[in-house]
N, CA and C atoms of all chains as a GROMACS GRO file, in nm:
protein
  630
    1MET      N    1   6.048   5.353  10.972
    1MET     CA    2   6.187   5.323  10.933
    1MET      C    3   6.204   5.326  10.782
    2PHE      N    4   6.113   5.255  10.715
    2PHE     CA    5   6.125   5.249  10.570
    2PHE      C    6   6.098   5.386  10.508
    3ASP      N    7   6.000   5.458  10.567
    3ASP     CA    8   5.970   5.593  10.517
    3ASP      C    9   6.090   5.685  10.531
    4LEU      N   10   6.157   5.674  10.645
    4LEU     CA   11   6.274   5.758  10.670
    4LEU      C   12   6.383   5.730  10.567
    5ILE      N   13   6.405   5.599  10.541
    5ILE     CA   14   6.509   5.564  10.444
    5ILE      C   15   6.474   5.615  10.305
    6LEU      N   16   6.343   5.605  10.270
    6LEU     CA   17   6.302   5.655  10.138
    6LEU      C   18   6.325   5.805  10.128
    7LYS      N   19   6.293   5.878  10.238
    7LYS     CA   20   6.314   6.023  10.232
    7LYS      C   21   6.462   6.057  10.220
    8ILE      N   22   6.545   5.986  10.298
    8ILE     CA   23   6.689   6.011  10.289
    8ILE      C   24   6.738   5.985  10.147
    9ALA      N   25   6.694   5.875  10.088
    9ALA     CA   26   6.741   5.840   9.954
    9ALA      C   27   6.696   5.944   9.853
   10LEU      N   28   6.568   5.990   9.864
   10LEU     CA   29   6.520   6.089   9.768
   10LEU      C   30   6.597   6.220   9.779
   11ILE      N   31   6.623   6.264   9.905
   11ILE     CA   32   6.696   6.390   9.922
   11ILE      C   33   6.839   6.376   9.869
   12ALA      N   34   6.903   6.261   9.898
   12ALA     CA   35   7.041   6.243   9.853
   12ALA      C   36   7.048   6.242   9.701
   13ILE      N   37   6.953   6.175   9.635
   13ILE     CA   38   6.960   6.169   9.489
   13ILE      C   39   6.928   6.305   9.429
   14SER      N   40   6.840   6.382   9.492
   14SER     CA   41   6.813   6.517   9.442
   14SER      C   42   6.937   6.604   9.453
   15LEU      N   43   7.008   6.593   9.566
   15LEU     CA   44   7.132   6.671   9.581
   15LEU      C   45   7.234   6.630   9.476
   16ALA      N   46   7.243   6.498   9.449
   16ALA     CA   47   7.337   6.450   9.348
   16ALA      C   48   7.303   6.509   9.212
   17THR      N   49   7.173   6.516   9.180
   17THR     CA   50   7.133   6.572   9.051
   17THR      C   51   7.170   6.720   9.043
   18LEU      N   52   7.154   6.789   9.156
   18LEU     CA   53   7.191   6.932   9.159
   18LEU      C   54   7.340   6.950   9.132
   19CYS      N   55   7.423   6.864   9.194
   19CYS     CA   56   7.567   6.873   9.171
   19CYS      C   57   7.601   6.843   9.025
   20LEU      N   58   7.526   6.750   8.963
   20LEU     CA   59   7.552   6.719   8.822
   20LEU      C   60   7.516   6.836   8.734
   21VAL      N   61   7.418   6.917   8.774
   21VAL     CA   62   7.385   7.035   8.695
   21VAL      C   63   7.504   7.131   8.692
   22TYR      N   64   7.579   7.135   8.803
   22TYR     CA   65   7.700   7.217   8.804
   22TYR      C   66   7.798   7.169   8.698
   23ARG      N   67   7.819   7.037   8.689
   23ARG     CA   68   7.910   6.983   8.588
   23ARG      C   69   7.855   7.010   8.448
   24LEU      N   70   7.724   7.006   8.435
   24LEU     CA   71   7.660   7.031   8.305
   24LEU      C   72   7.684   7.174   8.260
   25VAL      N   73   7.682   7.269   8.353
   25VAL     CA   74   7.702   7.409   8.314
   25VAL      C   75   7.850   7.435   8.290
   26LYS      N   76   7.937   7.383   8.375
   26LYS     CA   77   8.076   7.423   8.373
   26LYS      C   78   8.162   7.340   8.280
   27GLY      N   79   8.133   7.207   8.272
   27GLY     CA   80   8.219   7.109   8.208
   27GLY      C   81   8.305   7.160   8.094
   28PRO      N   82   8.436   7.143   8.096
   28PRO     CA   83   8.520   7.206   7.996
   28PRO      C   84   8.494   7.153   7.855
   29SER      N   85   8.472   7.022   7.840
   29SER     CA   86   8.449   6.971   7.704
   29SER      C   87   8.304   6.930   7.690
   30MET      N   88   8.265   6.907   7.564
   30MET     CA   89   8.126   6.868   7.537
   30MET      C   90   8.095   6.732   7.598
   31GLN      N   91   8.195   6.643   7.599
   31GLN     CA   92   8.170   6.507   7.651
   31GLN      C   93   8.139   6.509   7.800
   32ASP      N   94   8.200   6.606   7.873
   32ASP     CA   95   8.166   6.618   8.015
   32ASP      C   96   8.018   6.645   8.034
   33ARG      N   97   7.967   6.734   7.950
   33ARG     CA   98   7.826   6.768   7.964
   33ARG      C   99   7.738   6.648   7.934
   34ILE      N  100   7.780   6.567   7.834
   34ILE     CA  101   7.695   6.453   7.799
   34ILE      C  102   7.701   6.346   7.907
   35ILE      N  103   7.819   6.329   7.969
   35ILE     CA  104   7.828   6.237   8.082
   35ILE      C  105   7.733   6.282   8.194
   36ALA      N  106   7.734   6.414   8.221
   36ALA     CA  107   7.646   6.465   8.326
   36ALA      C  108   7.500   6.442   8.290
   37LEU      N  109   7.464   6.463   8.163
   37LEU     CA  110   7.324   6.442   8.123
   37LEU      C  111   7.284   6.296   8.135
   38ASP      N  112   7.373   6.207   8.095
   38ASP     CA  113   7.344   6.064   8.104
   38ASP      C  114   7.320   6.024   8.250
   39THR      N  115   7.406   6.077   8.338
   39THR     CA  116   7.390   6.042   8.480
   39THR      C  117   7.264   6.104   8.538
   40ILE      N  118   7.228   6.224   8.490
   40ILE     CA  119   7.101   6.283   8.536
   40ILE      C  120   6.984   6.196   8.494
   41GLY      N  121   6.990   6.141   8.373
   41GLY     CA  122   6.884   6.050   8.329
   41GLY      C  123   6.873   5.930   8.420
   42ILE      N  124   6.989   5.874   8.460
   42ILE     CA  125   6.986   5.756   8.547
   42ILE      C  126   6.934   5.794   8.685
   43ASN      N  127   6.972   5.913   8.735
   43ASN     CA  128   6.917   5.958   8.863
   43ASN      C  129   6.766   5.975   8.854
   44LEU      N  130   6.719   6.018   8.738
   44LEU     CA  131   6.574   6.034   8.718
   44LEU      C  132   6.504   5.900   8.730
   45ILE      N  133   6.567   5.794   8.677
   45ILE     CA  134   6.509   5.660   8.690
   45ILE      C  135   6.496   5.623   8.838
   46ALA      N  136   6.604   5.653   8.915
   46ALA     CA  137   6.600   5.621   9.058
   46ALA      C  138   6.489   5.698   9.127
   47ILE      N  139   6.473   5.827   9.089
   47ILE     CA  140   6.369   5.908   9.153
   47ILE      C  141   6.231   5.852   9.121
   48VAL      N  142   6.210   5.809   8.996
   48VAL     CA  143   6.080   5.752   8.960
   48VAL      C  144   6.053   5.625   9.041
   49ALA      N  145   6.156   5.540   9.056
   49ALA     CA  146   6.136   5.416   9.131
   49ALA      C  147   6.102   5.446   9.277
   50LEU      N  148   6.178   5.538   9.339
   50LEU     CA  149   6.152   5.568   9.480
   50LEU      C  150   6.017   5.636   9.498
   51THR      N  151   5.979   5.725   9.403
   51THR     CA  152   5.849   5.791   9.414
   51THR      C  153   5.735   5.691   9.402
   52SER      N  154   5.752   5.590   9.317
   52SER     CA  155   5.644   5.492   9.306
   52SER      C  156   5.636   5.407   9.432
   53ILE      N  157   5.746   5.392   9.506
   53ILE     CA  158   5.734   5.325   9.637
   53ILE      C  159   5.660   5.415   9.735
   54VAL      N  160   5.695   5.547   9.734
   54VAL     CA  161   5.632   5.639   9.829
   54VAL      C  162   5.482   5.646   9.803
   55LEU      N  163   5.443   5.656   9.675
   55LEU     CA  164   5.301   5.664   9.643
   55LEU      C  165   5.232   5.528   9.649
   56ASP      N  166   5.311   5.420   9.665
   56ASP     CA  167   5.258   5.286   9.680
   56ASP      C  168   5.174   5.241   9.560
   57THR      N  169   5.222   5.274   9.441
   57THR     CA  170   5.152   5.230   9.320
   57THR      C  171   5.252   5.174   9.222
   58TYR      N  172   5.210   5.077   9.140
   58TYR     CA  173   5.302   5.031   9.038
   58TYR      C  174   5.260   5.075   8.899
   59ALA      N  175   5.197   5.192   8.891
   59ALA     CA  176   5.156   5.243   8.760
   59ALA      C  177   5.272   5.309   8.685
   60PHE      N  178   5.376   5.350   8.759
   60PHE     CA  179   5.482   5.426   8.694
   60PHE      C  180   5.602   5.343   8.656
   61LEU      N  181   5.596   5.212   8.680
   61LEU     CA  182   5.717   5.133   8.661
   61LEU      C  183   5.752   5.115   8.514
   62GLU      N  184   5.654   5.137   8.424
   62GLU     CA  185   5.689   5.132   8.281
   62GLU      C  186   5.780   5.246   8.243
   63ALA      N  187   5.762   5.360   8.313
   63ALA     CA  188   5.843   5.478   8.280
   63ALA      C  189   5.990   5.452   8.303
   64ILE      N  190   6.024   5.360   8.396
   64ILE     CA  191   6.164   5.330   8.424
   64ILE      C  192   6.233   5.275   8.300
   65LEU      N  193   6.171   5.174   8.241
   65LEU     CA  194   6.230   5.112   8.122
   65LEU      C  195   6.239   5.214   8.008
   66LEU      N  196   6.132   5.295   7.992
   66LEU     CA  197   6.131   5.395   7.886
   66LEU      C  198   6.243   5.495   7.903
   67LEU      N  199   6.261   5.545   8.026
   67LEU     CA  200   6.367   5.644   8.050
   67LEU      C  201   6.504   5.584   8.024
   68GLY      N  202   6.522   5.456   8.061
   68GLY     CA  203   6.649   5.391   8.035
   68GLY      C  204   6.680   5.386   7.887
   69ILE      N  205   6.582   5.344   7.807
   69ILE     CA  206   6.603   5.331   7.663
   69ILE      C  207   6.630   5.468   7.601
   70LEU      N  208   6.552   5.569   7.643
   70LEU     CA  209   6.570   5.703   7.583
   70LEU      C  210   6.706   5.762   7.617
   71ALA      N  211   6.751   5.743   7.743
   71ALA     CA  212   6.882   5.796   7.781
   71ALA      C  213   6.992   5.730   7.700
   72PHE      N  214   6.979   5.599   7.679
   72PHE     CA  215   7.081   5.528   7.601
   72PHE      C  216   7.086   5.578   7.458
   73ILE      N  217   6.969   5.591   7.394
   73ILE     CA  218   6.969   5.634   7.254
   73ILE      C  219   7.024   5.776   7.240
   74GLY      N  220   6.985   5.863   7.334
   74GLY     CA  221   7.034   6.001   7.328
   74GLY      C  222   7.185   6.008   7.342
   75THR      N  223   7.239   5.929   7.437
   75THR     CA  224   7.384   5.932   7.458
   75THR      C  225   7.458   5.880   7.335
   76ILE      N  226   7.407   5.771   7.277
   76ILE     CA  227   7.472   5.715   7.158
   76ILE      C  228   7.472   5.817   7.044
   77ALA      N  229   7.357   5.884   7.025
   77ALA     CA  230   7.348   5.981   6.915
   77ALA      C  231   7.446   6.095   6.936
   78PHE      N  232   7.455   6.144   7.059
   78PHE     CA  233   7.548   6.255   7.084
   78PHE      C  234   7.692   6.211   7.065
   79ALA      N  235   7.726   6.090   7.112
   79ALA     CA  236   7.865   6.044   7.098
   79ALA      C  237   7.902   6.031   6.952
   80LYS      N  238   7.808   5.979   6.871
   80LYS     CA  239   7.840   5.963   6.729
   80LYS      C  240   7.851   6.098   6.660
   81PHE      N  241   7.766   6.190   6.700
   81PHE     CA  242   7.773   6.325   6.641
   81PHE      C  243   7.907   6.390   6.672
   82LEU      N  244   7.953   6.376   6.797
   82LEU     CA  245   8.079   6.444   6.833
   82LEU      C  246   8.199   6.376   6.768
   83GLU      N  247   8.188   6.245   6.739
   83GLU     CA  248   8.305   6.179   6.680
   83GLU      C  249   8.309   6.199   6.529
   84LYS      N  250   8.195   6.187   6.461
   84LYS     CA  251   8.197   6.187   6.316
   84LYS      C  252   8.134   6.309   6.253
   85GLY      N  253   8.064   6.390   6.328
   85GLY     CA  254   8.005   6.510   6.270
   85GLY      C  255   7.867   6.490   6.212
   86GLU      N  256   7.820   6.365   6.203
   86GLU     CA  257   7.681   6.343   6.161
   86GLU      C  258   7.630   6.218   6.231
   87ILE      N  259   7.498   6.210   6.246
   87ILE     CA  260   7.442   6.099   6.323
   87ILE      C  261   7.403   5.984   6.231
   88ILE      N  262   7.326   6.017   6.125
   88ILE     CA  263   7.286   5.914   6.030
   88ILE      C  264   7.361   5.940   5.901
   89GLU      N  265   7.451   5.846   5.865
   89GLU     CA  266   7.536   5.873   5.750
   89GLU      C  267   7.459   5.856   5.620
   90ARG      N  268   7.508   5.926   5.518
   90ARG     CA  269   7.442   5.914   5.388
   90ARG      C  270   7.485   5.784   5.321
   91GLU      N  271   7.412   5.751   5.214
   91GLU     CA  272   7.451   5.631   5.140
   91GLU      C  273   7.584   5.656   5.071
   92ARG      N  274   7.658   5.549   5.058
   92ARG     CA  275   7.786   5.561   4.990
   92ARG      C  276   7.760   5.570   4.839
   93ASP      N  277   7.811   5.677   4.774
   93ASP     CA  278   7.793   5.682   4.628
   93ASP      C  279   7.927   5.656   4.563
   94LEU      N  280   7.927   5.556   4.476
   94LEU     CA  281   8.053   5.513   4.414
   94LEU      C  282   8.075   5.586   4.282
   95MET      N  283   5.899   3.600  10.673
   95MET     CA  284   5.953   3.612  10.536
   95MET      C  285   5.937   3.754  10.485
   96ASN      N  286   5.820   3.815  10.516
   96ASN     CA  287   5.797   3.953  10.474
   96ASN      C  288   5.901   4.048  10.532
   97GLU      N  289   5.929   4.028  10.661
   97GLU     CA  290   6.024   4.117  10.727
   97GLU      C  291   6.163   4.106  10.666
   98THR      N  292   6.201   3.983  10.632
   98THR     CA  293   6.331   3.964  10.568
   98THR      C  294   6.339   4.042  10.437
   99PHE      N  295   6.234   4.028  10.357
   99PHE     CA  296   6.231   4.101  10.229
   99PHE      C  297   6.239   4.251  10.252
  100LYS      N  298   6.170   4.297  10.356
  100LYS     CA  299   6.168   4.440  10.384
  100LYS      C  300   6.308   4.490  10.418
  101ILE      N  301   6.376   4.416  10.506
  101ILE     CA  302   6.511   4.458  10.546
  101ILE      C  303   6.605   4.455  10.426
  102VAL      N  304   6.595   4.348  10.346
  102VAL     CA  305   6.683   4.339  10.228
  102VAL      C  306   6.657   4.455  10.133
  103SER      N  307   6.529   4.487  10.115
  103SER     CA  308   6.496   4.597  10.023
  103SER      C  309   6.548   4.730  10.075
  104MET      N  310   6.537   4.752  10.209
  104MET     CA  311   6.591   4.876  10.266
  104MET      C  312   6.741   4.886  10.244
  105ILE      N  313   6.810   4.774  10.271
  105ILE     CA  314   6.956   4.777  10.256
  105ILE      C  315   6.995   4.804  10.111
  106LEU      N  316   6.921   4.741  10.017
  106LEU     CA  317   6.953   4.762   9.875
  106LEU      C  318   6.934   4.908   9.837
  107ILE      N  319   6.825   4.970   9.885
  107ILE     CA  320   6.801   5.109   9.847
  107ILE      C  321   6.908   5.200   9.906
  108LEU      N  322   6.946   5.173  10.031
  108LEU     CA  323   7.052   5.257  10.092
  108LEU      C  324   7.184   5.242  10.018
  109LEU      N  325   7.219   5.119   9.982
  109LEU     CA  326   7.345   5.096   9.909
  109LEU      C  327   7.343   5.167   9.774
  110GLY      N  328   7.230   5.158   9.705
  110GLY     CA  329   7.220   5.223   9.574
  110GLY      C  330   7.235   5.373   9.586
  111THR      N  331   7.172   5.432   9.687
  111THR     CA  332   7.185   5.576   9.707
  111THR      C  333   7.329   5.615   9.736
  112PHE      N  334   7.394   5.534   9.819
  112PHE     CA  335   7.534   5.562   9.851
  112PHE      C  336   7.619   5.559   9.724
  113LEU      N  337   7.596   5.458   9.640
  113LEU     CA  338   7.679   5.447   9.519
  113LEU      C  339   7.653   5.563   9.424
  114ILE      N  340   7.527   5.609   9.415
  114ILE     CA  341   7.498   5.722   9.326
  114ILE      C  342   7.566   5.848   9.380
  115LEU      N  343   7.566   5.864   9.512
  115LEU     CA  344   7.637   5.980   9.570
  115LEU      C  345   7.786   5.974   9.541
  116VAL      N  346   7.843   5.854   9.552
  116VAL     CA  347   7.986   5.840   9.524
  116VAL      C  348   8.016   5.876   9.379
  117ALA      N  349   7.928   5.833   9.288
  117ALA     CA  350   7.948   5.865   9.146
  117ALA      C  351   7.944   6.015   9.125
  118THR      N  352   7.850   6.082   9.191
  118THR     CA  353   7.841   6.228   9.174
  118THR      C  354   7.966   6.297   9.227
  119PHE      N  355   8.014   6.249   9.341
  119PHE     CA  356   8.135   6.306   9.397
  119PHE      C  357   8.252   6.288   9.301
  120GLY      N  358   8.261   6.169   9.239
  120GLY     CA  359   8.366   6.147   9.141
  120GLY      C  360   8.354   6.239   9.023
  121ILE      N  361   8.231   6.259   8.973
  121ILE     CA  362   8.213   6.346   8.856
  121ILE      C  363   8.252   6.489   8.890
  122LEU      N  364   8.227   6.530   9.013
  122LEU     CA  365   8.264   6.667   9.050
  122LEU      C  366   8.414   6.682   9.070
  123ARG      N  367   8.480   6.581   9.126
  123ARG     CA  368   8.614   6.602   9.177
  123ARG      C  369   8.725   6.556   9.084
  124LEU      N  370   8.701   6.458   8.998
  124LEU     CA  371   8.811   6.399   8.922
  124LEU      C  372   8.859   6.493   8.811
  125PRO      N  373   8.986   6.479   8.768
  125PRO     CA  374   9.047   6.585   8.689
  125PRO      C  375   9.015   6.588   8.540
  126ASP      N  376   8.989   6.478   8.471
  126ASP     CA  377   8.964   6.490   8.326
  126ASP      C  378   8.847   6.402   8.283
  127VAL      N  379   8.815   6.407   8.154
  127VAL     CA  380   8.694   6.341   8.105
  127VAL      C  381   8.696   6.192   8.131
  128TYR      N  382   8.814   6.131   8.109
  128TYR     CA  383   8.820   5.984   8.113
  128TYR      C  384   8.799   5.933   8.255
  129THR      N  385   8.861   6.000   8.353
  129THR     CA  386   8.840   5.954   8.491
  129THR      C  387   8.698   5.981   8.536
  130ARG      N  388   8.642   6.093   8.490
  130ARG     CA  389   8.502   6.121   8.526
  130ARG      C  390   8.409   6.016   8.468
  131ASN      N  391   8.438   5.977   8.343
  131ASN     CA  392   8.355   5.876   8.278
  131ASN      C  393   8.369   5.742   8.350
  132HIS      N  394   8.490   5.714   8.395
  132HIS     CA  395   8.515   5.593   8.473
  132HIS      C  396   8.428   5.591   8.599
  133ALA      N  397   8.426   5.704   8.671
  133ALA     CA  398   8.344   5.709   8.793
  133ALA      C  399   8.197   5.696   8.758
  134ALA      N  400   8.154   5.772   8.657
  134ALA     CA  401   8.011   5.778   8.628
  134ALA      C  402   7.958   5.644   8.582
  135SER      N  403   8.023   5.582   8.481
  135SER     CA  404   7.958   5.467   8.419
  135SER      C  405   7.953   5.348   8.515
  136LYS      N  406   8.058   5.324   8.592
  136LYS     CA  407   8.054   5.203   8.676
  136LYS      C  408   7.963   5.219   8.797
  137SER      N  409   7.991   5.319   8.880
  137SER     CA  410   7.919   5.317   9.007
  137SER      C  411   7.773   5.357   8.989
  138THR      N  412   7.742   5.439   8.888
  138THR     CA  413   7.600   5.470   8.868
  138THR      C  414   7.524   5.346   8.823
  139THR      N  415   7.586   5.264   8.739
  139THR     CA  416   7.518   5.142   8.694
  139THR      C  417   7.484   5.051   8.812
  140LEU      N  418   7.585   5.027   8.897
  140LEU     CA  419   7.558   4.938   9.011
  140LEU      C  420   7.456   5.000   9.105
  141GLY      N  421   7.464   5.132   9.126
  141GLY     CA  422   7.370   5.196   9.218
  141GLY      C  423   7.227   5.186   9.169
  142ILE      N  424   7.206   5.214   9.039
  142ILE     CA  425   7.068   5.209   8.989
  142ILE      C  426   7.017   5.065   8.988
  143MET      N  427   7.108   4.967   8.967
  143MET     CA  428   7.063   4.828   8.973
  143MET      C  429   7.019   4.792   9.114
  144PHE      N  430   7.094   4.839   9.215
  144PHE     CA  431   7.053   4.811   9.353
  144PHE      C  432   6.918   4.874   9.383
  145ILE      N  433   6.900   5.001   9.342
  145ILE     CA  434   6.774   5.069   9.374
  145ILE      C  435   6.656   4.999   9.305
  146LEU      N  436   6.676   4.959   9.179
  146LEU     CA  437   6.565   4.893   9.109
  146LEU      C  438   6.535   4.756   9.170
  147LEU      N  439   6.640   4.685   9.215
  147LEU     CA  440   6.613   4.556   9.279
  147LEU      C  441   6.538   4.576   9.410
  148GLY      N  442   6.573   4.683   9.483
  148GLY     CA  443   6.499   4.712   9.606
  148GLY      C  444   6.353   4.743   9.577
  149THR      N  445   6.327   4.820   9.471
  149THR     CA  446   6.190   4.849   9.431
  149THR      C  447   6.113   4.722   9.396
  150PHE      N  448   6.180   4.637   9.320
  150PHE     CA  449   6.118   4.509   9.282
  150PHE      C  450   6.080   4.427   9.405
  151LEU      N  451   6.174   4.418   9.501
  151LEU     CA  452   6.145   4.340   9.622
  151LEU      C  453   6.032   4.403   9.702
  152TYR      N  454   6.029   4.538   9.706
  152TYR     CA  455   5.921   4.605   9.780
  152TYR      C  456   5.785   4.566   9.724
  153PHE      N  457   5.769   4.577   9.591
  153PHE     CA  458   5.637   4.545   9.536
  153PHE      C  459   5.607   4.398   9.547
  154TYR      N  460   5.713   4.314   9.553
  154TYR     CA  461   5.688   4.172   9.566
  154TYR      C  462   5.637   4.136   9.705
  155TYR      N  463   5.699   4.196   9.811
  155TYR     CA  464   5.650   4.156   9.943
  155TYR      C  465   5.527   4.232   9.985
  156GLU      N  466   5.509   4.357   9.935
  156GLU     CA  467   5.397   4.437   9.983
  156GLU      C  468   5.267   4.401   9.910
  157HIS      N  469   5.276   4.381   9.779
  157HIS     CA  470   5.154   4.354   9.703
  157HIS      C  471   5.149   4.215   9.644
  158GLY      N  472   5.258   4.139   9.656
  158GLY     CA  473   5.262   4.011   9.586
  158GLY      C  474   5.262   4.028   9.436
  159HIS      N  475   5.316   4.142   9.391
  159HIS     CA  476   5.308   4.177   9.249
  159HIS      C  477   5.445   4.156   9.187
  160PHE      N  478   5.456   4.057   9.099
  160PHE     CA  479   5.585   4.028   9.036
  160PHE      C  480   5.598   4.114   8.911
  161ASN      N  481   5.675   4.223   8.923
  161ASN     CA  482   5.682   4.316   8.811
  161ASN      C  483   5.804   4.284   8.725
  162SER      N  484   5.780   4.220   8.610
  162SER     CA  485   5.894   4.176   8.529
  162SER      C  486   5.959   4.293   8.456
  163ARG      N  487   5.887   4.405   8.442
  163ARG     CA  488   5.946   4.519   8.369
  163ARG      C  489   6.063   4.578   8.445
  164VAL      N  490   6.056   4.576   8.579
  164VAL     CA  491   6.168   4.628   8.657
  164VAL      C  492   6.291   4.539   8.638
  165LEU      N  493   6.268   4.409   8.638
  165LEU     CA  494   6.380   4.318   8.614
  165LEU      C  495   6.439   4.340   8.476
  166LEU      N  496   6.350   4.362   8.378
  166LEU     CA  497   6.396   4.390   8.242
  166LEU      C  498   6.477   4.518   8.237
  167ALA      N  499   6.432   4.619   8.314
  167ALA     CA  500   6.507   4.746   8.318
  167ALA      C  501   6.644   4.726   8.381
  168VAL      N  502   6.652   4.644   8.486
  168VAL     CA  503   6.782   4.615   8.547
  168VAL      C  504   6.876   4.552   8.445
  169PHE      N  505   6.824   4.454   8.372
  169PHE     CA  506   6.906   4.386   8.272
  169PHE      C  507   6.948   4.482   8.161
  170PHE      N  508   6.855   4.565   8.117
  170PHE     CA  509   6.884   4.659   8.008
  170PHE      C  510   6.991   4.759   8.049
  171ILE      N  511   6.979   4.812   8.173
  171ILE     CA  512   7.078   4.910   8.218
  171ILE      C  513   7.214   4.845   8.234
  172LEU      N  514   7.215   4.721   8.282
  172LEU     CA  515   7.342   4.648   8.294
  172LEU      C  516   7.408   4.634   8.158
  173LEU      N  517   7.327   4.612   8.053
  173LEU     CA  518   7.386   4.594   7.920
  173LEU      C  519   7.428   4.727   7.859
  174THR      N  520   7.347   4.832   7.870
  174THR     CA  521   7.370   4.950   7.786
  174THR      C  522   7.455   5.057   7.849
  175SER      N  523   7.455   5.069   7.980
  175SER     CA  524   7.524   5.184   8.039
  175SER      C  525   7.676   5.180   8.018
  176PRO      N  526   7.742   5.063   8.031
  176PRO     CA  527   7.884   5.061   8.000
  176PRO      C  528   7.914   5.087   7.853
  177VAL      N  529   7.823   5.045   7.764
  177VAL     CA  530   7.844   5.071   7.621
  177VAL      C  531   7.840   5.221   7.595
  178ALA      N  532   7.744   5.290   7.657
  178ALA     CA  533   7.735   5.436   7.640
  178ALA      C  534   7.861   5.503   7.693
  179GLY      N  535   7.912   5.454   7.807
  179GLY     CA  536   8.034   5.511   7.862
  179GLY      C  537   8.153   5.491   7.769
  180HIS      N  538   8.163   5.372   7.711
  180HIS     CA  539   8.271   5.343   7.616
  180HIS      C  540   8.264   5.435   7.496
  181LEU      N  541   8.144   5.452   7.440
  181LEU     CA  542   8.133   5.536   7.320
  181LEU      C  543   8.167   5.681   7.352
  182LEU      N  544   8.128   5.729   7.471
  182LEU     CA  545   8.160   5.868   7.507
  182LEU      C  546   8.310   5.887   7.521
  183SER      N  547   8.377   5.790   7.586
  183SER     CA  548   8.521   5.800   7.604
  183SER      C  549   8.592   5.799   7.469
  184ARG      N  550   8.546   5.712   7.381
  184ARG     CA  551   8.606   5.700   7.249
  184ARG      C  552   8.588   5.828   7.169
  185SER      N  553   8.468   5.885   7.175
  185SER     CA  554   8.447   6.009   7.100
  185SER      C  555   8.530   6.122   7.160
  186ALA      N  556   8.551   6.119   7.293
  186ALA     CA  557   8.636   6.222   7.353
  186ALA      C  558   8.779   6.206   7.305
  187TYR      N  559   8.827   6.081   7.299
  187TYR     CA  560   8.966   6.060   7.258
  187TYR      C  561   8.988   6.101   7.114
  188TYR      N  562   8.899   6.058   7.024
  188TYR     CA  563   8.923   6.085   6.883
  188TYR      C  564   8.889   6.228   6.844
  189SER      N  565   8.815   6.301   6.928
  189SER     CA  566   8.797   6.441   6.895
  189SER      C  567   8.896   6.527   6.972
  190GLY      N  568   8.998   6.462   7.033
  190GLY     CA  569   9.112   6.538   7.080
  190GLY      C  570   9.098   6.606   7.214
  191VAL      N  571   9.019   6.549   7.304
  191VAL     CA  572   9.014   6.607   7.438
  191VAL      C  573   9.141   6.564   7.513
  192LYS      N  574   9.205   6.662   7.577
  192LYS     CA  575   9.334   6.634   7.643
  192LYS      C  576   9.313   6.549   7.768
  193MET      N  577   9.415   6.463   7.793
  193MET     CA  578   9.414   6.390   7.919
  193MET      C  579   9.465   6.480   8.030
  194TRP      N  580   9.456   6.428   8.151
  194TRP     CA  581   9.513   6.498   8.265
  194TRP      C  582   9.664   6.512   8.246
  195ASP      N  583   9.723   6.627   8.282
  195ASP     CA  584   9.865   6.647   8.250
  195ASP      C  585   9.957   6.560   8.333
  196ARG      N  586   9.907   6.490   8.433
  196ARG     CA  587   9.994   6.402   8.509
  196ARG      C  588   9.974   6.256   8.474
  197SER      N  589   9.898   6.226   8.368
  197SER     CA  590   9.886   6.086   8.327
  197SER      C  591  10.009   6.048   8.247
  198VAL      N  592  10.054   5.920   8.259
  198VAL     CA  593  10.186   5.885   8.209
  198VAL      C  594  10.185   5.805   8.080
  199GLU      N  595  10.076   5.738   8.046
  199GLU     CA  596  10.084   5.646   7.934
  199GLU      C  597   9.965   5.663   7.841
  200ASP      N  598   9.991   5.655   7.711
  200ASP     CA  599   9.885   5.672   7.613
  200ASP      C  600   9.903   5.567   7.505
  201ASP      N  601   9.844   5.451   7.524
  201ASP     CA  602   9.868   5.341   7.431
  201ASP      C  603   9.799   5.360   7.297
  202LEU      N  604   9.698   5.444   7.293
  202LEU     CA  605   9.621   5.456   7.169
  202LEU      C  606   9.678   5.558   7.072
  203SER      N  607   9.786   5.631   7.112
  203SER     CA  608   9.826   5.747   7.031
  203SER      C  609   9.872   5.706   6.892
  204LYS      N  610   9.939   5.590   6.880
  204LYS     CA  611   9.987   5.547   6.748
  204LYS      C  612   9.868   5.520   6.655
  205GLU      N  613   9.769   5.452   6.710
  205GLU     CA  614   9.651   5.420   6.630
  205GLU      C  615   9.578   5.547   6.586
  206LYS      N  616   9.582   5.646   6.676
  206LYS     CA  617   9.516   5.771   6.642
  206LYS      C  618   9.587   5.842   6.528
  207GLU      N  619   9.722   5.838   6.529
  207GLU     CA  620   9.797   5.902   6.421
  207GLU      C  621   9.769   5.835   6.288
  208GLU      N  622   9.757   5.700   6.290
  208GLU     CA  623   9.725   5.630   6.165
  208GLU      C  624   9.589   5.671   6.113
  209LYS      N  625   9.497   5.696   6.205
  209LYS     CA  626   9.361   5.727   6.162
  209LYS      C  627   9.352   5.867   6.103
  210ASP      N  628   9.434   5.958   6.152
  210ASP     CA  629   9.426   6.097   6.105
  210ASP      C  630   9.480   6.115   5.963
   0.00000   0.00000   0.00000
């Protein structure tokens, strides 16, 4: 029963990621693509969690936190770049 | 007690998968950036929190292993994912991405004109 549910969940999340790739390719504005990438990162976290249940090991659970942090930093950097044109601003010279 | 944990963990994983599917459907179907961002940031956050809680419960009942990093990841995603959604929406608005042509109200337009 539990194995069946894990397989269903893995297949469904893989299909969701595939659909997000469509939005990533087509998306009319740049922000659409970044939303799709952010969601793909979160789906990747779910896939890692479910795979570590399937393999019955807790060696990969650190990767979950790492992927979360990296997806957040990447999204923030892209949003700031699209709004202001630069990510790390220069010092103010008076 | 083990069986209870198992059933709860199964239900949590199924719910999380359902919510992630709903978010994907919203991202594919909704008409403009803001509504897509609305679908993505909320339901994906709740879905991934459910899946991670299910994972946590699984390792707790199967191995007796209390993995605090998963709980930390749940908390971190709860804090950061809406912030990322907000910043993306804001950058879309100020870089001039058009709203859906059937939306009726734009409260931020005055502020945007002052900023330009």
